[in-house]
C-alpha positions as a Python dict, from the first residue, in 0.01 Angstrom:
ca = {
    (1, 'M'): (0, 0, 0),
    (2, 'M'): (306, 218, 74),
    (3, 'A'): (456, 156, -258),
    (4, 'A'): (97, 202, -441),
    (5, 'I'): (44, 515, -246),
    (6, 'R'): (417, 675, -330),
    (7, 'A'): (389, 567, -702),
    (8, 'A'): (59, 754, -725),
    (9, 'E'): (177, 1059, -553),
    (10, 'C'): (467, 1063, -818),
    (11, 'G'): (203, 1064, -1085),
    (12, 'A'): (177, 709, -1204),
    (13, 'S'): (-153, 499, -1263),
    (14, 'V'): (-150, 221, -1011),
    (15, 'L'): (-304, -107, -981),
    (16, 'L'): (-258, -297, -657),
    (17, 'L'): (-328, -655, -683),
    (18, 'E'): (-413, -824, -335),
    (19, 'G'): (-438, -1209, -330),
    (20, 'G'): (-686, -1179, -3),
    (21, 'K'): (-1001, -1004, 54),
    (22, 'R'): (-844, -680, 203),
    (23, 'P'): (-482, -560, 197),
    (24, 'G'): (-278, -495, 513),
    (25, 'R'): (-410, -825, 706),
    (26, 'K'): (-57, -872, 839),
    (27, 'I'): (-49, -546, 994),
    (28, 'L'): (-342, -638, 1245),
    (29, 'M'): (-108, -890, 1407),
    (30, 'T'): (191, -661, 1475),
    (31, 'G'): (260, -540, 1817),
    (32, 'N'): (20, -763, 1965),
    (33, 'G'): (-272, -581, 1795),
    (34, 'R'): (-119, -226, 1884),
    (35, 'C'): (109, -209, 1590),
    (36, 'N'): (445, -72, 1700),
    (37, 'Y'): (502, 69, 1334),
    (38, 'T'): (868, 200, 1419),
    (39, 'N'): (1139, 286, 1665),
    (40, 'R'): (1334, 600, 1722),
    (41, 'R'): (1657, 397, 1789),
    (42, 'M'): (1733, 290, 1412),
    (43, 'K'): (2080, 140, 1372),
    (44, 'N'): (2261, -106, 1158),
    (45, 'D'): (2261, -365, 1456),
    (46, 'C'): (1877, -370, 1462),
    (47, 'F'): (1878, -541, 1107),
    (48, 'R'): (2037, -877, 990),
    (49, 'S'): (2105, -957, 617),
    (50, 'R'): (2379, -1137, 402),
    (51, 'E'): (2477, -776, 289),
    (52, 'T'): (2575, -572, 606),
    (53, 'G'): (2427, -213, 617),
    (54, 'A'): (2159, -281, 319),
    (55, 'A'): (1872, -202, 529),
    (56, 'M'): (2006, 135, 662),
    (57, 'R'): (2094, 225, 309),
    (58, 'V'): (1730, 202, 223),
    (59, 'I'): (1570, 354, 530),
    (60, 'G'): (1833, 674, 476),
    (61, 'S'): (1592, 756, 179),
    (62, 'F'): (1257, 745, 413),
    (63, 'T'): (1339, 744, 784),
    (64, 'E'): (1193, 663, 1115),
    (65, 'K'): (1127, 1040, 1149),
    (66, 'D'): (995, 1076, 793),
    (67, 'L'): (739, 804, 859),
    (68, 'I'): (630, 953, 1180),
    (69, 'A'): (569, 1274, 983),
    (70, 'W'): (410, 1102, 688),
    (71, 'F'): (150, 938, 946),
    (72, 'A'): (98, 1282, 1127),
    (73, 'E'): (32, 1465, 814),
    (74, 'R'): (-248, 1231, 746),
    (75, 'G'): (-418, 1253, 1071),
    (76, 'M'): (-255, 965, 1292),
    (77, 'I'): (-113, 1061, 1633),
    (78, 'T'): (185, 881, 1749),
    (79, 'A'): (242, 769, 2094),
    (80, 'E'): (587, 668, 2214),
    (81, 'K'): (734, 432, 2500),
    (82, 'E'): (1095, 443, 2546),
    (83, 'G'): (1146, 488, 2145),
    (84, 'Y'): (886, 245, 2058),
    (85, 'C'): (611, 410, 1829),
    (86, 'Y'): (254, 313, 1826),
    (87, 'P'): (-74, 479, 1703),
    (88, 'R'): (-221, 674, 1989),
    (89, 'S'): (-525, 447, 1996),
    (90, 'H'): (-294, 137, 2011),
    (91, 'Q'): (-507, -30, 1737),
    (92, 'A'): (-355, -178, 1441),
    (93, 'S'): (-646, -132, 1268),
    (94, 'A'): (-593, 229, 1245),
    (95, 'V'): (-279, 201, 1050),
    (96, 'R'): (-440, -33, 800),
    (97, 'A'): (-740, 190, 765),
    (98, 'L'): (-505, 491, 700),
    (99, 'L'): (-311, 325, 465),
    (100, 'E'): (-632, 206, 282),
    (101, 'Q'): (-788, 544, 295),
    (102, 'E'): (-491, 704, 131),
    (103, 'A'): (-452, 483, -138),
    (104, 'Q'): (-804, 553, -239),
    (105, 'R'): (-768, 916, -184),
    (106, 'M'): (-437, 904, -427),
    (107, 'G'): (-662, 698, -688),
    (108, 'V'): (-492, 363, -658),
    (109, 'C'): (-700, 94, -797),
    (110, 'I'): (-726, -220, -538),
    (111, 'Q'): (-839, -529, -670),
    (112, 'T'): (-882, -822, -419),
    (113, 'D'): (-898, -1177, -426),
    (114, 'C'): (-648, -1132, -716),
    (115, 'L'): (-354, -1374, -653),
    (116, 'V'): (-78, -1326, -903),
    (117, 'K'): (58, -1643, -1052),
    (118, 'A'): (302, -1526, -1321),
    (119, 'V'): (492, -1227, -1396),
    (120, 'S'): (698, -1206, -1753),
    (121, 'G'): (819, -928, -1963),
    (122, 'S'): (1053, -637, -1902),
    (123, 'E'): (1081, -247, -1917),
    (124, 'T'): (1160, -241, -2269),
    (125, 'E'): (859, -487, -2391),
    (126, 'G'): (632, -423, -2107),
    (127, 'F'): (513, -667, -1841),
    (128, 'S'): (235, -929, -1838),
    (129, 'V'): (97, -998, -1531),
    (130, 'R'): (-113, -1328, -1470),
    (131, 'T'): (-364, -1393, -1186),
    (132, 'E'): (-511, -1701, -1060),
    (133, 'N'): (-838, -1615, -1215),
    (134, 'G'): (-695, -1590, -1558),
    (135, 'D'): (-682, -1246, -1566),
    (136, 'I'): (-403, -1074, -1758),
    (137, 'F'): (-275, -704, -1678),
    (138, 'A'): (-13, -512, -1854),
    (139, 'A'): (201, -282, -1710),
    (140, 'S'): (545, -83, -1780),
    (141, 'R'): (665, -117, -1426),
    (142, 'V'): (589, -388, -1172),
    (143, 'I'): (661, -370, -795),
    (144, 'L'): (671, -706, -616),
    (145, 'A'): (566, -649, -227),
    (146, 'T'): (441, -991, -137),
    (147, 'G'): (607, -1043, 206),
    (148, 'G'): (789, -1368, 278),
    (149, 'K'): (676, -1688, 438),
    (150, 'A'): (573, -1589, 793),
    (151, 'A'): (218, -1601, 922),
    (152, 'P'): (83, -1755, 578),
    (153, 'V'): (-263, -1724, 733),
    (154, 'T'): (-241, -1364, 661),
    (155, 'G'): (-147, -1426, 281),
    (156, 'S'): (236, -1434, 320),
    (157, 'D'): (269, -1774, 153),
    (158, 'G'): (611, -1731, -3),
    (159, 'S'): (465, -1710, -361),
    (160, 'G'): (653, -1392, -428),
    (161, 'Y'): (980, -1579, -420),
    (162, 'A'): (904, -1780, -735),
    (163, 'L'): (769, -1482, -897),
    (164, 'A'): (1101, -1319, -872),
    (165, 'Q'): (1300, -1630, -967),
    (166, 'G'): (1110, -1630, -1286),
    (167, 'L'): (1246, -1284, -1376),
    (168, 'G'): (1587, -1393, -1293),
    (169, 'H'): (1665, -1379, -914),
    (170, 'S'): (1795, -1633, -702),
    (171, 'L'): (1685, -1718, -349),
    (172, 'L'): (1853, -1751, -14),
    (173, 'E'): (1662, -2022, 188),
    (174, 'P'): (1383, -1852, 386),
    (175, 'V'): (1368, -1987, 734),
    (176, 'P'): (1139, -1862, 1031),
    (177, 'A'): (1241, -1563, 1248),
    (178, 'L'): (1124, -1391, 1548),
    (179, 'V'): (967, -1740, 1654),
    (180, 'S'): (994, -1964, 1973),
    (181, 'L'): (1236, -2257, 1977),
    (182, 'T'): (1186, -2612, 2046),
    (183, 'A'): (1432, -2810, 2271),
    (184, 'A'): (1485, -3174, 2326),
    (185, 'E'): (1503, -3156, 2724),
    (186, 'K'): (1193, -3365, 2883),
    (187, 'F'): (1203, -3141, 3196),
    (188, 'C'): (1070, -2855, 2973),
    (189, 'R'): (716, -3030, 2993),
    (190, 'R'): (741, -2945, 3370),
    (191, 'W'): (750, -2545, 3356),
    (192, 'E'): (489, -2475, 3109),
    (193, 'H'): (330, -2151, 3128),
    (194, 'V'): (609, -1973, 3351),
    (195, 'R'): (704, -1637, 3282),
    (196, 'T'): (1020, -1515, 3431),
    (197, 'R'): (1318, -1256, 3354),
    (198, 'G'): (1619, -1416, 3226),
    (199, 'R'): (1880, -1385, 2970),
    (200, 'I'): (1932, -1645, 2663),
    (201, 'T'): (2263, -1699, 2491),
    (202, 'L'): (2292, -1872, 2168),
    (203, 'L'): (2556, -2133, 2090),
    (204, 'I'): (2644, -2217, 1723),
    (205, 'R'): (2876, -2527, 1722),
    (206, 'D'): (2990, -2422, 2088),
    (207, 'K'): (3061, -2080, 1985),
    (208, 'K'): (2849, -1744, 2109),
    (209, 'R'): (2646, -1628, 1814),
    (210, 'A'): (2372, -1390, 1998),
    (211, 'E'): (2239, -1286, 2343),
    (212, 'A'): (1924, -1116, 2472),
    (213, 'E'): (1772, -1058, 2794),
    (214, 'G'): (1406, -988, 2896),
    (215, 'E'): (1087, -1210, 2984),
    (216, 'L'): (1119, -1540, 2908),
    (217, 'Q'): (809, -1753, 2838),
    (218, 'L'): (867, -2102, 2910),
    (219, 'A'): (650, -2392, 2738),
    (220, 'S'): (637, -2759, 2730),
    (221, 'Y'): (794, -2756, 2378),
    (222, 'G'): (1101, -2538, 2480),
    (223, 'I'): (1139, -2162, 2491),
    (224, 'S'): (957, -1822, 2366),
    (225, 'G'): (948, -1470, 2434),
    (226, 'I'): (1093, -1160, 2297),
    (227, 'P'): (1491, -1250, 2415),
    (228, 'V'): (1417, -1598, 2225),
    (229, 'F'): (1275, -1395, 1899),
    (230, 'Q'): (1568, -1183, 1891),
    (231, 'V'): (1804, -1465, 1845),
    (232, 'S'): (1584, -1714, 1678),
    (233, 'R'): (1680, -1645, 1327),
    (234, 'Y'): (2042, -1755, 1404),
    (235, 'A'): (1912, -2089, 1522),
    (236, 'S'): (1683, -2108, 1235),
    (237, 'C'): (1961, -2080, 956),
    (238, 'E'): (2214, -2297, 1131),
    (239, 'L'): (1929, -2581, 1174),
    (240, 'S'): (1827, -2543, 812),
    (241, 'E'): (2193, -2573, 676),
    (242, 'N'): (2248, -2860, 921),
    (243, 'G'): (1953, -3041, 767),
    (244, 'K'): (2032, -2971, 414),
    (245, 'A'): (2403, -3112, 480),
    (246, 'G'): (2190, -3461, 592),
    (247, 'N'): (2417, -3477, 906),
    (248, 'K'): (2211, -3644, 1116),
    (249, 'T'): (2482, -3817, 1360),
    (250, 'A'): (2686, -3520, 1483),
    (251, 'R'): (2594, -3364, 1783),
    (252, 'P'): (2328, -3080, 1777),
    (253, 'P'): (2476, -2763, 1616),
    (254, 'V'): (2261, -2526, 1834),
    (255, 'K'): (2229, -2500, 2197),
    (256, 'A'): (2092, -2213, 2431),
    (257, 'L'): (2235, -2137, 2795),
    (258, 'I'): (1974, -1980, 2994),
    (259, 'N'): (2051, -1747, 3292),
    (260, 'F'): (1762, -1711, 3525),
    (261, 'L'): (1941, -1503, 3747),
    (262, 'P'): (2085, -1224, 3517),
    (263, 'E'): (2133, -949, 3772),
    (264, 'W'): (2316, -1187, 4016),
    (265, 'T'): (2701, -1212, 4012),
    (266, 'K'): (2871, -1523, 4120),
    (267, 'E'): (3044, -1360, 4422),
    (268, 'Q'): (2697, -1249, 4525),
    (269, 'W'): (2538, -1606, 4518),
    (270, 'F'): (2811, -1765, 4714),
    (271, 'A'): (2821, -1493, 4984),
    (272, 'E'): (2442, -1539, 5014),
    (273, 'T'): (2464, -1909, 5055),
    (274, 'A'): (2769, -1939, 5277),
    (275, 'A'): (2732, -2133, 5577),
    (276, 'E'): (2756, -1816, 5801),
    (277, 'S'): (2533, -1624, 5562),
    (278, 'R'): (2193, -1478, 5676),
    (279, 'W'): (2032, -1760, 5485),
    (280, 'A'): (2203, -2013, 5666),
    (281, 'K'): (1895, -2149, 5863),
    (282, 'I'): (1659, -2095, 5569),
    (283, 'T'): (1570, -2393, 5355),
    (284, 'V'): (1666, -2383, 4984),
    (285, 'G'): (1287, -2417, 4892),
    (286, 'Q'): (1202, -2118, 5068),
    (287, 'I'): (1494, -1922, 4895),
    (288, 'F'): (1396, -2032, 4545),
    (289, 'S'): (1017, -1951, 4587),
    (290, 'G'): (1155, -1587, 4618),
    (291, 'L'): (1355, -1618, 4326),
    (292, 'F'): (1159, -1804, 4086),
    (293, 'P'): (801, -1924, 3985),
    (294, 'D'): (706, -2235, 4157),
    (295, 'H'): (725, -2465, 3848),
    (296, 'L'): (1073, -2332, 3745),
    (297, 'A'): (1230, -2358, 4110),
    (298, 'E'): (1113, -2720, 4128),
    (299, 'V'): (1266, -2781, 3801),
    (300, 'L'): (1598, -2617, 3870),
    (301, 'M'): (1645, -2767, 4241),
    (302, 'S'): (1569, -3111, 4063),
    (303, 'L'): (1832, -3057, 3810),
    (304, 'A'): (2075, -2934, 4055),
    (305, 'N'): (1982, -3257, 4270),
    (306, 'V'): (1923, -3017, 4592),
    (307, 'H'): (1614, -3101, 4789),
    (308, 'S'): (1385, -2830, 4870),
    (309, 'G'): (1410, -2895, 5247),
    (310, 'R'): (1775, -2868, 5277),
    (311, 'L'): (1912, -2579, 5500),
    (312, 'V'): (2114, -2339, 5268),
    (313, 'G'): (2393, -2350, 5539),
    (314, 'S'): (2418, -2732, 5528),
    (315, 'L'): (2494, -2702, 5152),
    (316, 'S'): (2875, -2824, 5050),
    (317, 'E'): (3096, -2615, 4811),
    (318, 'A'): (2980, -2838, 4522),
    (319, 'E'): (2619, -2823, 4561),
    (320, 'R'): (2629, -2437, 4597),
    (321, 'K'): (2820, -2428, 4282),
    (322, 'K'): (2583, -2682, 4123),
    (323, 'L'): (2264, -2464, 4203),
    (324, 'W'): (2458, -2161, 4066),
    (325, 'E'): (2545, -2324, 3715),
    (326, 'T'): (2195, -2473, 3693),
    (327, 'C'): (2045, -2126, 3762),
    (328, 'T'): (2274, -1936, 3558),
    (329, 'S'): (2373, -2132, 3258),
    (330, 'L'): (2095, -2408, 3193),
    (331, 'P'): (2198, -2584, 2847),
    (332, 'L'): (1887, -2669, 2616),
    (333, 'T'): (1926, -2843, 2283),
    (334, 'I'): (1762, -2662, 2029),
    (335, 'T'): (1606, -2893, 1799),
    (336, 'G'): (1373, -2633, 1553),
    (337, 'T'): (1140, -2379, 1565),
    (338, 'L'): (734, -2356, 1598),
    (339, 'G'): (754, -2276, 1211),
    (340, 'F'): (636, -1987, 984),
    (341, 'E'): (287, -2049, 1115),
    (342, 'A'): (407, -1890, 1449),
    (343, 'A'): (689, -1690, 1308),
    (344, 'Q'): (652, -1301, 1298),
    (345, 'V'): (911, -1260, 985),
    (346, 'T'): (1100, -1436, 743),
    (347, 'A'): (1498, -1461, 738),
    (348, 'G'): (1638, -1527, 404),
    (349, 'G'): (1493, -1427, 53),
    (350, 'I'): (1600, -1252, -240),
    (351, 'P'): (1949, -1140, -192),
    (352, 'T'): (1975, -745, -160),
    (353, 'R'): (2271, -738, -380),
    (354, 'E'): (2037, -827, -669),
    (355, 'V'): (1883, -492, -611),
    (356, 'D'): (1975, -155, -663),
    (357, 'L'): (1947, -30, -316),
    (358, 'A'): (1931, 354, -433),
    (359, 'T'): (1584, 263, -618),
    (360, 'M'): (1485, -79, -532),
    (361, 'E'): (1505, -196, -893),
    (362, 'S'): (1623, -526, -1010),
    (363, 'R'): (1956, -550, -1136),
    (364, 'F'): (1828, -840, -1365),
    (365, 'C'): (1510, -713, -1513),
    (366, 'P'): (1496, -342, -1561),
    (367, 'G'): (1137, -220, -1451),
    (368, 'L'): (1084, -460, -1174),
    (369, 'Y'): (1130, -328, -829),
    (370, 'L'): (1133, -538, -502),
    (371, 'A'): (1013, -435, -166),
    (372, 'G'): (971, -561, 233),
    (373, 'E'): (1002, -902, 346),
    (374, 'L'): (1057, -1056, 8),
    (375, 'L'): (1406, -919, 37),
    (376, 'D'): (1677, -1084, 261),
    (377, 'V'): (1641, -813, 540),
    (378, 'D'): (1481, -897, 891),
    (379, 'G'): (1481, -697, 1175),
    (380, 'I'): (1468, -749, 1556),
    (381, 'C'): (1142, -699, 1754),
    (382, 'G'): (1061, -335, 1818),
    (383, 'G'): (913, -211, 1487),
    (384, 'Y'): (1213, -251, 1266),
    (385, 'N'): (1024, -484, 1021),
    (386, 'L'): (748, -236, 963),
    (387, 'Q'): (1001, 51, 930),
    (388, 'W'): (1176, -160, 642),
    (389, 'A'): (844, -254, 486),
    (390, 'F'): (746, 111, 477),
    (391, 'S'): (1086, 251, 369),
    (392, 'S'): (1144, 7, 90),
    (393, 'G'): (805, 32, -18),
    (394, 'W'): (822, 421, -35),
    (395, 'L'): (1146, 414, -230),
    (396, 'A'): (1007, 152, -481),
    (397, 'G'): (683, 337, -517),
    (398, 'Q'): (889, 669, -592),
    (399, 'C'): (1131, 525, -825),
    (400, 'A'): (882, 346, -1021),
    (401, 'G'): (635, 634, -1019),
    (402, 'E'): (890, 850, -1164),
    (403, 'A'): (998, 613, -1421),
    (404, 'V'): (654, 617, -1567),
    (405, 'R'): (562, 1001, -1561),
}
């Protein structure tokens, strides 16, 4: 919708083909229905791609400040919390409605239930766009803004990849990102529904790859929550590569270490659990009840092989050490993710090097432009993926629209 609006603003006659019954359905899922549409902290380290800096080169053409002003000029008031930007109403539907209304105001023709099956042609000969219904449309420029494969119920079914490949592009394996991770350990069944603060450190072949801290959500299948989402794309990519290699016998390539006491130091722990400490005559169960939710406390004591009724002062040095290690570096064997159905975004896609990032035009097919999640750019949680969608869509619409004036 942003690409269509900007192309129309530049004087182009624009047809938007939407596979679903209404455009922008995926917007309604963002920010837990509140649509965290951008973030005041916009830096390279907020984005992941095979081409470092690709996202920020595009966002520089239409920044977070530009986006906030763009919405404000069209009547949407922004509320901010620690740099996170939302509609003042905290309704994602307000963003979709504004985009639809602006597209209509600019004369964009929107055709719904119109799934594109093939695109052929080029700038010189003109493009032919064929839909599932058998309709054929002619165009001098085409923008592919189909999304990736995440949340396919919203229409992101991955069909855009085949369209781009049919016009000469290659594909980096799409994998789920901002997604929950599954683990092999059976004790996960015992901490179902627990929410607690913690830090996750992701290890790829025993080397630290990523780390994040915040509220963890523990589940029977493994782990979830924003910190898990932030590191999940690295697990997805590694597990995908390992699976393609057919290496079924090697030890698992992805592990996670969970620290349930990220605010504590080792020195603090041993001081508090010493034989002469203030906790000496209190049971381990009492202490853990104050530190952790009950089900998590039970799992941690069980794994450390320390009974809840033991007095803290009676613990041996080895038991104190085992409790510390269990609470601060609990290992999980990561076996997979909950898949695209549960993912918020896709990692991988069309390589950004195959697009001129100053215009979003294809380097292989003149007159073709690519934008959004279709490309190999994914952001962390916090409004970054929507900013990328808006910025790349705006730039593609601007350059495609100016080219046909």
